[in-house]
C-alpha positions as CSV (number, residue, x, y, z in Angstrom):
1,M,3.0,28.9,13.5
2,T,-0.2,26.8,13.5
3,A,-1.1,24.0,11.2
4,K,-2.9,24.8,8.0
5,K,-6.2,23.1,7.3
6,T,-6.4,21.5,3.9
7,R,-7.8,18.3,2.4
8,G,-11.0,18.5,4.3
9,S,-10.5,18.2,8.0
10,T,-6.9,17.0,7.9
11,E,-4.1,19.4,8.8
12,H,-0.7,20.1,7.3
13,W,2.2,20.8,9.7
14,Q,5.7,22.1,8.8
15,L,8.3,19.7,10.1
16,Q,9.7,22.1,12.7
17,T,6.3,22.9,14.0
18,A,5.2,19.3,14.2
19,K,8.4,18.5,16.2
20,A,7.8,21.3,18.6
21,R,4.1,20.4,19.0
22,F,4.2,16.6,18.6
23,S,1.7,16.0,21.5
24,E,-0.9,18.1,19.7
25,V,-0.2,16.4,16.3
26,F,-0.6,13.0,18.1
27,R,-3.8,14.1,19.8
28,L,-5.3,15.5,16.6
29,A,-4.4,12.4,14.6
30,R,-6.3,10.3,17.2
31,S,-9.3,12.6,17.4
32,Q,-9.6,14.2,13.9
33,G,-7.7,11.9,11.5
34,P,-4.5,12.0,9.6
35,Q,-2.1,14.8,10.1
36,W,0.2,15.6,7.2
37,I,3.8,16.8,7.8
38,T,5.6,18.8,5.2
39,R,9.3,19.3,4.6
40,G,10.5,21.9,2.2
41,G,6.9,22.7,1.3
42,K,6.2,19.2,0.1
43,E,4.1,16.5,1.8
44,A,6.5,14.1,3.4
45,V,4.8,11.9,6.0
46,V,1.3,11.4,7.5
47,V,0.6,10.7,11.2
48,L,-2.4,8.5,11.6
49,P,-4.0,6.3,14.3
50,A,-2.5,2.8,14.6
51,E,-5.9,1.3,13.9
52,E,-6.2,3.1,10.6
53,F,-2.7,2.0,9.6
54,E,-3.5,-1.6,10.4
55,R,-6.7,-1.3,8.4
56,L,-4.9,0.1,5.4
57,T,-2.1,-2.5,5.5
58,R,-3.9,-5.6,6.5
59,R,-3.8,-8.3,3.9
60,K,-7.0,-9.9,2.8
61,K,-7.5,-13.3,4.3
62,Q,-6.0,-15.7,1.8
63,S,-6.1,-19.4,2.3
64,G,-2.8,-20.9,1.5
65,N,-0.2,-19.9,-1.0
66,L,0.0,-20.1,-4.8
67,V,1.2,-23.8,-4.8
68,E,-1.8,-24.8,-2.7
69,F,-4.1,-22.7,-4.9
70,F,-3.1,-24.7,-8.0
71,A,-3.1,-28.0,-6.2
72,K,-6.8,-27.3,-5.2
73,S,-7.7,-26.2,-8.7
74,P,-10.4,-28.3,-10.6
75,L,-7.8,-28.6,-13.3
76,A,-5.3,-30.3,-11.0
77,S,-6.6,-33.8,-11.9
78,A,-7.4,-33.0,-15.5
79,D,-5.6,-35.1,-18.1
80,L,-3.8,-32.3,-19.9
81,H,-1.0,-32.8,-22.4
82,L,1.0,-29.6,-22.5
83,E,3.8,-30.7,-24.8
84,R,4.2,-29.2,-28.2
85,E,6.5,-29.5,-31.2
86,P,9.5,-27.3,-30.9
87,D,9.4,-24.2,-33.1
88,Y,12.8,-23.1,-34.5
89,G,11.5,-20.1,-36.3
90,R,11.3,-19.6,-40.1
91,P,14.2,-19.7,-42.6
92,V,15.6,-16.3,-43.5
93,D,17.3,-15.6,-46.8
94,L,20.5,-13.6,-46.4
């Protein structure tokens, strides 16, 4: 059995076919893009080039963490009073 072309130029492979023809799946993933592997007729995994995976999972460059973000905030040195009177709710007639 050969792979079925769907989703544009990507191919869908049944699991047993992908196992038997892994070198071809690998080559096509590198040259033509993601290769979908199905199991039980449902899409299960995608084989894609490592560079594409890295691009998709790379975090945006963030400077520091949340604590540093708040410490660098223009409001960090503001004279804010954040206390308030306690609110115990309203009386309820029983």
